[in-house]
Structures are given as structure tokens and as C-alpha cells.
C-alpha positions as CSV (number, residue, x, y, z in Angstrom):
1,X,29.7,-107.5,-17.7
2,X,26.0,-108.4,-18.4
3,X,25.8,-106.1,-21.3
4,X,29.0,-107.6,-22.9
5,X,27.6,-111.1,-22.4
6,X,24.3,-110.1,-24.2
7,X,26.2,-108.6,-27.1
8,X,28.4,-111.6,-27.5
9,X,25.4,-113.9,-27.3
10,X,23.6,-111.8,-30.0
11,X,26.8,-111.8,-32.1
12,X,27.1,-115.5,-31.8
13,X,23.5,-116.0,-32.8
14,X,24.1,-113.9,-35.9
15,X,27.2,-115.8,-37.2
16,X,25.8,-119.1,-36.2
17,X,23.5,-119.0,-39.2
18,X,26.4,-118.8,-41.6
19,X,27.2,-121.9,-43.7
20,X,30.9,-121.7,-42.8
21,X,30.5,-121.4,-39.1
22,X,30.4,-125.0,-37.9
23,X,32.8,-126.3,-40.6
24,X,35.3,-123.7,-39.4
25,X,34.8,-124.6,-35.8
26,X,35.2,-128.4,-36.5
27,X,38.3,-127.6,-38.5
28,X,39.9,-125.9,-35.5
29,X,39.0,-128.8,-33.3
30,X,40.6,-131.2,-35.9
31,X,43.8,-129.3,-36.1
32,X,44.2,-129.0,-32.3
33,X,43.3,-132.7,-31.8
34,X,46.1,-133.5,-34.4
35,X,48.6,-131.4,-32.4
36,X,47.5,-133.1,-29.2
37,X,48.0,-136.6,-30.7
38,X,51.4,-135.6,-32.0
39,X,52.2,-134.6,-28.4
40,X,51.0,-137.8,-27.0
41,X,52.9,-139.8,-29.6
42,X,56.1,-138.3,-28.2
43,X,55.0,-139.5,-24.7
44,X,54.7,-143.1,-26.1
45,X,51.1,-143.6,-26.5
46,X,51.6,-145.9,-29.6
47,X,54.1,-148.0,-27.6
48,X,51.4,-148.5,-24.9
49,X,48.8,-149.6,-27.6
50,X,51.3,-151.9,-29.3
51,X,52.1,-153.6,-26.1
52,X,48.4,-154.3,-25.2
53,X,46.6,-154.5,-28.7
54,X,49.3,-154.9,-31.4
55,X,46.8,-156.0,-34.0
56,X,45.2,-152.6,-34.2
57,X,48.4,-150.6,-34.9
58,X,50.1,-150.1,-38.3
59,X,53.9,-150.2,-37.7
60,X,55.1,-149.6,-41.3
61,X,55.7,-146.0,-42.4
62,X,55.1,-146.6,-46.1
63,X,51.8,-148.4,-45.5
64,X,50.7,-145.7,-43.0
65,X,51.5,-142.8,-45.5
66,X,49.8,-144.6,-48.4
67,X,46.8,-145.4,-46.4
68,X,46.3,-141.9,-45.0
69,X,46.9,-140.3,-48.4
70,X,44.4,-142.5,-50.0
71,X,41.7,-141.9,-47.3
72,X,42.3,-138.1,-47.3
73,X,41.9,-138.0,-51.1
74,X,38.6,-140.0,-50.7
75,X,37.3,-137.5,-48.1
76,X,38.1,-134.6,-50.3
77,X,36.2,-136.2,-53.2
78,X,33.0,-136.8,-51.1
79,X,33.3,-133.3,-49.5
80,X,33.3,-131.7,-53.0
81,X,30.3,-133.8,-54.0
82,X,28.5,-132.8,-50.8
83,X,29.1,-129.1,-51.4
84,X,27.8,-129.6,-55.0
85,X,24.7,-131.2,-53.6
86,X,24.2,-128.2,-51.3
87,X,24.4,-125.9,-54.2
88,X,21.9,-128.0,-56.2
89,X,19.6,-128.0,-53.2
90,X,19.7,-124.2,-52.9
91,X,19.2,-123.7,-56.6
92,X,16.2,-125.9,-56.7
93,X,14.7,-124.4,-53.5
94,X,15.1,-120.9,-55.0
95,X,13.5,-121.9,-58.3
96,X,10.7,-124.1,-57.1
97,X,9.7,-122.4,-53.8
98,X,11.1,-119.0,-52.8
99,X,14.5,-117.4,-52.5
100,X,13.5,-116.4,-48.9
101,X,13.8,-120.0,-47.7
102,X,17.5,-120.1,-48.5
103,X,18.8,-118.6,-45.3
104,X,16.9,-121.3,-43.3
105,X,18.4,-124.1,-45.5
106,X,21.9,-122.6,-45.4
107,X,21.8,-122.5,-41.6
108,X,20.8,-126.2,-41.3
109,X,23.1,-127.3,-38.5
110,X,23.0,-131.0,-39.5
111,X,24.5,-130.2,-43.0
112,X,27.1,-127.9,-41.3
113,X,28.0,-130.6,-38.9
114,X,28.7,-133.1,-41.8
115,X,30.8,-130.7,-43.7
116,X,32.7,-129.8,-40.5
117,X,33.5,-133.5,-39.9
118,X,34.9,-133.8,-43.4
119,X,37.2,-130.8,-42.9
120,X,38.3,-131.8,-39.3
121,X,39.3,-135.3,-40.6
122,X,41.1,-133.9,-43.5
123,X,43.2,-131.7,-41.3
124,X,43.8,-134.4,-38.8
125,X,45.0,-136.9,-41.4
126,X,47.1,-134.2,-43.1
127,X,49.0,-133.3,-39.9
128,X,49.3,-136.9,-38.8
129,X,50.8,-137.7,-42.2
130,X,53.3,-134.8,-41.7
131,X,54.3,-136.3,-38.4
132,X,55.3,-139.6,-39.9
133,X,59.2,-139.8,-40.1
134,X,60.3,-141.4,-43.4
135,X,63.8,-142.2,-42.1
136,X,64.4,-145.6,-40.5
137,X,65.5,-144.8,-37.0
138,X,65.8,-147.5,-34.2
139,X,64.7,-144.9,-31.7
140,X,61.7,-143.7,-33.8
141,X,58.2,-144.9,-33.0
142,X,55.7,-144.6,-35.8
143,X,52.5,-142.8,-34.7
144,X,50.5,-145.9,-35.2
145,X,47.7,-145.0,-32.7
146,X,47.2,-141.6,-34.5
147,X,47.0,-143.4,-37.9
148,X,44.4,-145.8,-36.3
149,X,42.3,-142.8,-35.2
150,X,42.6,-141.4,-38.7
151,X,41.2,-144.6,-40.2
152,X,38.3,-144.5,-37.6
153,X,37.5,-140.9,-38.4
154,X,37.5,-141.6,-42.1
155,X,35.0,-144.5,-41.7
156,X,32.9,-142.0,-39.7
157,X,33.0,-139.6,-42.6
158,X,31.7,-142.3,-45.0
159,X,28.7,-142.9,-42.6
160,X,28.3,-139.1,-42.3
161,X,28.2,-138.9,-46.1
162,X,25.3,-141.6,-46.3
163,X,23.4,-139.5,-43.6
164,X,24.0,-136.3,-45.6
165,X,22.5,-137.9,-48.8
166,X,19.5,-139.0,-46.9
167,X,19.1,-135.6,-45.1
168,X,19.5,-133.5,-48.2
169,X,17.0,-135.6,-50.2
170,X,14.5,-134.9,-47.4
171,X,15.3,-131.2,-47.1
172,X,14.3,-130.4,-50.7
173,X,10.8,-131.8,-50.2
174,X,8.2,-128.9,-50.0
175,X,6.3,-130.5,-47.1
176,X,9.5,-130.7,-45.0
177,X,10.4,-127.0,-45.9
178,X,6.9,-125.9,-44.9
179,X,7.1,-127.9,-41.7
180,X,10.4,-126.5,-40.7
181,X,9.3,-122.9,-41.3
182,X,6.1,-123.6,-39.4
183,X,7.9,-125.2,-36.4
184,X,10.3,-122.3,-36.1
185,X,7.5,-119.7,-36.2
186,X,5.4,-121.7,-33.8
187,X,8.3,-121.9,-31.3
188,X,9.0,-118.2,-31.6
189,X,5.3,-117.2,-31.2
190,X,4.9,-119.4,-28.2
191,X,7.9,-117.8,-26.6
192,X,6.5,-114.3,-27.2
193,X,3.0,-115.2,-25.9
194,X,4.5,-116.8,-22.8
195,X,6.3,-113.6,-22.0
196,X,3.3,-111.4,-22.4
197,X,1.0,-110.3,-19.5
198,X,-2.7,-110.7,-19.7
199,X,-3.0,-107.0,-20.4
200,X,-0.6,-104.8,-22.3
201,X,1.2,-102.3,-19.8
202,X,0.3,-98.6,-20.3
203,X,2.8,-96.7,-22.3
204,X,2.8,-92.9,-22.6
205,X,2.1,-91.1,-25.9
206,X,5.3,-90.5,-28.0
207,X,4.2,-87.8,-30.4
208,X,6.4,-85.1,-28.8
209,X,9.4,-87.4,-28.1
210,X,12.8,-86.8,-29.6
211,X,13.7,-88.9,-32.7
212,X,17.2,-90.4,-33.3
213,X,18.4,-91.9,-36.5
214,X,19.9,-95.1,-37.7
215,X,23.7,-95.3,-38.2
216,X,23.6,-98.5,-40.3
217,X,21.8,-100.1,-43.2
218,X,20.4,-103.6,-43.2
219,X,17.5,-105.8,-42.1
220,X,16.6,-105.0,-38.5
221,X,16.7,-108.5,-37.0
222,X,16.7,-108.1,-33.2
223,X,18.0,-106.1,-30.3
224,X,19.5,-106.8,-26.8
225,X,16.4,-106.2,-24.8
226,X,18.0,-106.7,-21.4
227,X,20.8,-104.3,-22.2
228,X,18.3,-101.6,-23.4
229,X,16.2,-102.0,-20.3
230,X,19.2,-101.6,-18.1
231,X,20.2,-98.4,-20.0
232,X,16.6,-97.1,-19.6
233,X,16.8,-97.6,-15.9
234,X,20.2,-96.1,-15.4
235,X,19.4,-92.9,-17.4
236,X,15.7,-92.6,-16.4
237,X,14.5,-92.7,-20.0
238,X,11.9,-94.5,-22.1
239,X,12.4,-95.7,-25.7
240,X,10.1,-96.4,-28.5
241,X,11.6,-98.6,-31.3
242,X,10.2,-97.4,-34.6
243,X,10.9,-100.0,-37.3
244,X,9.1,-103.3,-37.4
245,X,11.4,-106.3,-36.9
246,X,12.5,-107.8,-40.2
247,X,12.1,-104.6,-42.3
248,X,15.0,-103.0,-44.3
249,X,16.3,-100.0,-42.4
250,X,18.2,-97.3,-44.3
251,X,21.0,-95.2,-42.7
252,X,19.7,-91.9,-41.5
253,X,16.0,-92.7,-41.0
254,X,14.4,-92.5,-37.6
255,X,14.9,-95.7,-35.6
256,X,14.0,-94.7,-32.0
257,X,12.2,-92.1,-30.0
258,X,13.2,-91.1,-26.5
259,X,11.1,-89.3,-23.9
260,X,13.8,-86.7,-23.4
261,X,16.9,-85.3,-25.2
262,X,20.1,-87.5,-24.7
263,X,23.8,-87.0,-25.7
264,X,25.4,-88.7,-28.7
265,X,27.3,-91.2,-26.5
266,X,24.1,-92.5,-25.0
267,X,22.6,-92.8,-28.5
268,X,25.5,-94.8,-29.8
269,X,25.3,-97.0,-26.8
270,X,21.6,-97.7,-27.5
271,X,22.1,-98.3,-31.1
272,X,25.1,-100.7,-30.5
273,X,22.4,-103.1,-29.1
274,X,20.6,-103.2,-32.5
275,X,21.5,-106.2,-34.8
276,X,21.3,-105.8,-38.6
277,X,21.8,-108.5,-41.2
278,X,21.3,-109.0,-45.0
279,X,19.6,-112.4,-44.4
280,X,16.4,-113.0,-42.6
281,X,15.6,-115.8,-40.1
282,X,12.2,-117.1,-38.9
283,X,13.8,-117.7,-35.5
284,X,14.2,-113.9,-35.1
285,X,11.0,-112.8,-36.8
286,X,7.9,-115.0,-36.8
287,X,6.2,-112.7,-39.3
288,X,8.7,-113.8,-41.9
289,X,7.2,-117.3,-41.7
290,X,3.8,-116.0,-43.0
291,X,5.6,-114.3,-45.9
292,X,7.7,-117.4,-46.8
293,X,4.8,-119.8,-46.6
294,X,2.6,-117.4,-48.7
295,X,5.3,-117.1,-51.3
296,X,5.7,-120.9,-51.6
297,X,1.9,-121.1,-52.1
298,X,1.9,-118.3,-54.7
299,X,4.8,-120.0,-56.5
300,X,2.8,-123.3,-56.6
301,X,-0.1,-121.4,-58.3
302,X,2.1,-119.9,-60.9
303,X,1.3,-121.0,-64.6
304,X,4.7,-122.6,-64.9
305,X,4.2,-124.9,-61.9
306,X,0.3,-125.0,-61.4
307,X,0.3,-127.1,-58.2
308,X,-2.9,-126.3,-56.2
309,X,-2.2,-129.2,-53.8
310,X,0.9,-127.3,-52.4
311,X,-1.1,-124.1,-52.2
312,X,-3.7,-125.9,-50.1
313,X,-0.8,-127.3,-47.8
314,X,0.4,-123.8,-47.3
315,X,-3.2,-122.7,-46.2
316,X,-3.2,-125.5,-43.7
317,X,0.1,-124.3,-42.1
318,X,-1.1,-120.7,-42.2
319,X,-4.3,-121.6,-40.4
320,X,-2.4,-123.0,-37.4
321,X,-0.1,-120.0,-37.3
322,X,-3.0,-117.5,-37.5
323,X,-4.7,-119.3,-34.7
324,X,-1.6,-119.0,-32.6
325,X,-1.2,-115.3,-33.6
326,X,-4.7,-114.6,-32.3
327,X,-3.4,-115.2,-28.8
328,X,-0.8,-112.5,-29.0
329,X,-1.2,-108.8,-28.3
330,X,-0.5,-106.3,-31.1
331,X,1.4,-104.0,-28.8
332,X,4.6,-105.2,-27.2
333,X,5.8,-103.3,-24.1
334,X,8.9,-104.4,-22.2
335,X,8.9,-103.8,-18.5
336,X,11.3,-104.1,-15.6
337,X,10.8,-103.4,-12.0
338,X,7.1,-102.6,-12.7
339,X,8.1,-99.8,-15.2
340,X,7.2,-99.7,-18.9
341,X,10.4,-98.9,-20.4
342,X,10.5,-99.9,-24.2
343,X,7.6,-99.9,-26.7
344,X,8.4,-102.3,-29.6
345,X,6.5,-101.6,-32.9
346,X,5.2,-104.8,-34.4
347,X,3.1,-105.9,-37.4
348,X,-0.5,-105.8,-36.2
349,X,-2.8,-108.6,-36.9
350,X,-5.2,-106.9,-39.4
351,X,-2.2,-105.8,-41.5
352,X,-0.6,-109.2,-41.4
353,X,-3.8,-111.0,-42.4
354,X,-4.5,-108.5,-45.2
355,X,-1.0,-108.9,-46.8
356,X,-1.3,-112.7,-46.8
357,X,-4.9,-112.8,-48.1
358,X,-4.2,-110.2,-50.8
359,X,-1.8,-112.6,-52.4
360,X,-4.1,-115.6,-52.2
361,X,-7.0,-113.5,-53.5
362,X,-5.0,-112.5,-56.5
363,X,-3.5,-115.8,-57.5
364,X,-6.1,-118.4,-56.2
365,X,-9.4,-116.8,-57.0
366,X,-9.9,-118.9,-60.1
367,X,-9.3,-122.1,-58.2
368,X,-12.4,-123.4,-56.4
369,X,-10.4,-125.8,-54.2
370,X,-8.2,-123.0,-52.8
371,X,-11.1,-120.7,-52.3
372,X,-13.0,-123.4,-50.4
373,X,-9.9,-124.1,-48.3
374,X,-9.5,-120.4,-47.5
375,X,-13.2,-120.1,-46.3
376,X,-12.8,-123.2,-44.2
377,X,-9.7,-121.5,-42.6
378,X,-11.8,-118.5,-41.8
379,X,-14.5,-120.6,-40.3
380,X,-12.0,-122.3,-38.0
381,X,-10.3,-119.0,-37.0
382,X,-13.6,-117.3,-36.2
383,X,-14.3,-119.8,-33.6
384,X,-11.0,-119.3,-31.9
385,X,-10.5,-117.1,-28.8
386,X,-8.7,-113.9,-29.5
387,X,-6.8,-111.2,-27.5
388,X,-8.6,-108.4,-29.2
389,X,-12.0,-107.8,-30.8
390,X,-10.3,-106.1,-33.7
391,X,-9.0,-109.5,-34.7
392,X,-12.5,-110.8,-35.2
393,X,-13.4,-107.7,-37.3
394,X,-10.3,-108.3,-39.4
395,X,-11.2,-111.9,-40.0
396,X,-14.8,-111.1,-41.0
397,X,-13.6,-108.4,-43.4
398,X,-11.1,-110.6,-45.1
399,X,-13.6,-113.4,-45.4
400,X,-16.0,-111.1,-47.2
401,X,-13.2,-110.0,-49.6
402,X,-12.4,-113.7,-50.4
403,X,-16.1,-114.3,-51.0
404,X,-16.6,-111.3,-53.2
405,X,-13.6,-112.1,-55.4
406,X,-14.6,-115.7,-55.8
407,X,-18.2,-114.8,-56.6
408,X,-17.1,-112.4,-59.4
409,X,-14.3,-114.6,-60.8
410,X,-15.9,-118.1,-60.8
411,X,-18.4,-118.7,-63.6
412,X,-19.7,-122.1,-62.9
413,X,-23.0,-121.9,-61.0
414,X,-22.2,-125.0,-59.0
415,X,-18.9,-123.5,-57.8
416,X,-20.6,-120.3,-56.9
417,X,-23.3,-122.2,-55.0
418,X,-20.6,-124.0,-53.0
419,X,-18.8,-120.8,-52.1
420,X,-22.0,-119.1,-51.0
421,X,-22.9,-122.1,-48.8
422,X,-19.5,-122.0,-47.2
423,X,-19.6,-118.2,-46.6
424,X,-23.0,-118.3,-45.1
425,X,-21.9,-120.9,-42.7
426,X,-19.3,-118.6,-41.2
427,X,-20.3,-117.1,-37.7
428,X,-20.3,-113.5,-38.9
429,X,-22.9,-110.8,-39.4
430,X,-23.9,-110.8,-43.1
């Protein structure tokens, strides 16, 4: 039962990021609420409202039909406009920043809620309109209360539209995009750090372990850790997960190592707890945030945009994330009942730092303001506490590479003097 729950939770997390998820969910609610109101109308709810508050209820079938038709048409118009705005937002974000930020923008729940409210109200008004009897019948009671609710919901849609315009105009601003990526990555890193012990548990060597291969293709996003640990305890095995979270896994390549040979059914059970996706989310993989922020900075430094200010902003966010990453171990070992069961391969800090700095060294070495900012970043990071001495060595090596590239690229003596002064102020062995 627990395994099924974990799989369902993982599946829900995956589909929740789709742009159609919440609109579809709200549509279902709107339809069922319309059916509920039609049932209540048969029970005489409109008669009760007319008896107590007659001013609020429309009691003319033609007026009710015309009003609902007009309001539904208006909602359809603003919904089409809202979808168009979403497409414009995604196009601009892809062109000006990075295509990698699109999954995060698409999965914005606030925008999905607004589109869902539109669809739910359209369905409610439509089925309420169908429930209006055009024939004059002395025994017939117009669903006036349902019509009143349709008017209220439509007014709510207009306010939601105003909020949508405000929200989408904020979402396209680069500072808000950077802040959103940073916040998600910070939350994820803090969760991982909180779960870690002071020391990484011992895990045996895996060179002679049996390898098993992927049966799917896609971006390896996450795995059901609790399920896998239960499987390890039940079958007395240990597992090493080979691919780094977020990498593209091809069908047929080694994906896990097990300390002993296991049957195909058990392999399938283990692999069924791995989630793949074509999109990437920072909530699942904090390392993606470093990649996205770096790409926004590199896009800003491209000749077509030439915006060093945005590149400097990205360095500020990276400084905070690197400072947080210094507090995390490189190795991740999952334990249960004091047993080390699963080794998770992760991106080590020196490699992560190198990949980020390689891009900045390539695209920013001609800009004195960016090079100064990078050295200031290293000065801050070198004073931070770290989980491993290797982190300090990596910081010192990358700082020297930054300094060497700047010294050989910059030609103005004043610029070179400033860079040398900054580098010499770093707490490293020269």
C-alpha cells in the first residue's frame, strides 16, 4: 500500500507541472457543480431564494438565456486573449533568457488557476443555459439561483483576468525569473542538507557489482526513495544509482548496480520506481538552477543583447546558491534501520563550479565589471564554512583561472591593476 501511495504521489508530482492539469481539474469541478445545481433546482432552491430575496433572482427565461450567452461569450474572449498572452510570454522568455526556463513558467500554478476558473465558469454557464426550459409552463421554475451564481462566477473571471494581466507582466521580468529559480533551488538544497548526517555513511565499493540497464529513455528526474529502500530491506540488497539526476538517460545503458545478481522481476520492480520526463524542473534537481541562471547570464552577454547588468545579477544569485552548496556533501547515501542501502550519484562541487565558471570565463572575460564581480564572489565563498576541504581547493583553482583569463584578455593597465588587487585580496596561497 505504501509503495502504491509513493508511486501515485510521484506520478501526481509529474503531471502537476503540465499546463493543462489545473485547468482540466477546475473544468471537472465546474461541470459537476453545474449538475449539482440542476439537481438542487429540482428540489426548489430557486423558490426558496425568491421567497426570501426576490431582488437577486432573474425570473424571465429570455433574459436569463441572453445574459448567460453574453457572459459566456465574454469569458471565451478573455480566455483566448489569456492563452495568447501565455504564448507571448513563453516566446519572449525563450528568446531573451533561455529555453530551459520554459518548464518553470508553464508550471506556474497561478496562471493555471486563472485559466481553470475560465473553463469551469464556461462549463457551468453552458450547462445552466441548457437547463433553462424555453416553454412556458405554470409548473416550471426557472433556475434563477443558478443563473445568479453564473453571473457571480463571471464577475470573478473578470477580476481573475485583471490579476492575470498583472501576474504575467511581472513573470516576464528577468529579476522575477531569476528570483523564482533561486527560491526553488534554495528550498530544494535546504531540504537535502537537512536530511544529511554530519558524516556520510560508509558504503561498500561497487566495482564488482552487477549492472542492470535502463528500459526507458528520457530525463532522469527522481526516484521513489522510500519504495527502493523497502525493496532493499526485503531482498537484502544494496543499490547504486549510476546516472546523475537531471541527465538524459538512453534505453539500454547501465542505470543501477546491485551487490548481487537478481531476477528480472525484481529489476522491473526497482526500475518502476524511476521517473523520467522530457522537461526539467528545479524542484526536482537543484543543479538545474545553476545551469539556468548561467544560461541567462550568458544570453545577456551575447552581442545581440549586451546586458552586463543582468549578468552581474546572475552572479549575485549564483553566489548565494554556491554558498549553500558548500554545506552539502558530494556523496549521498540513503539509510534505513542504520543500514546504508542506496548510493545516489550526484554532481560533485568541483565539477559544478567548473562548468559554471567555464561559461563565465568564455563570455565575460572582456568585461571588467563582470570579472570584478566574479572575484568578489570567490572572496565571499572562500570565507564560508565548507563540508569538504576539496571545495576550498576547487574555489582557489577557479579563482586563479578567472584571474589568468582576465589578465591575458584585458589590455587597459588600470583594469589589470584592479583585477590583480582583487585577486591578491583573496585568502588563498598564491
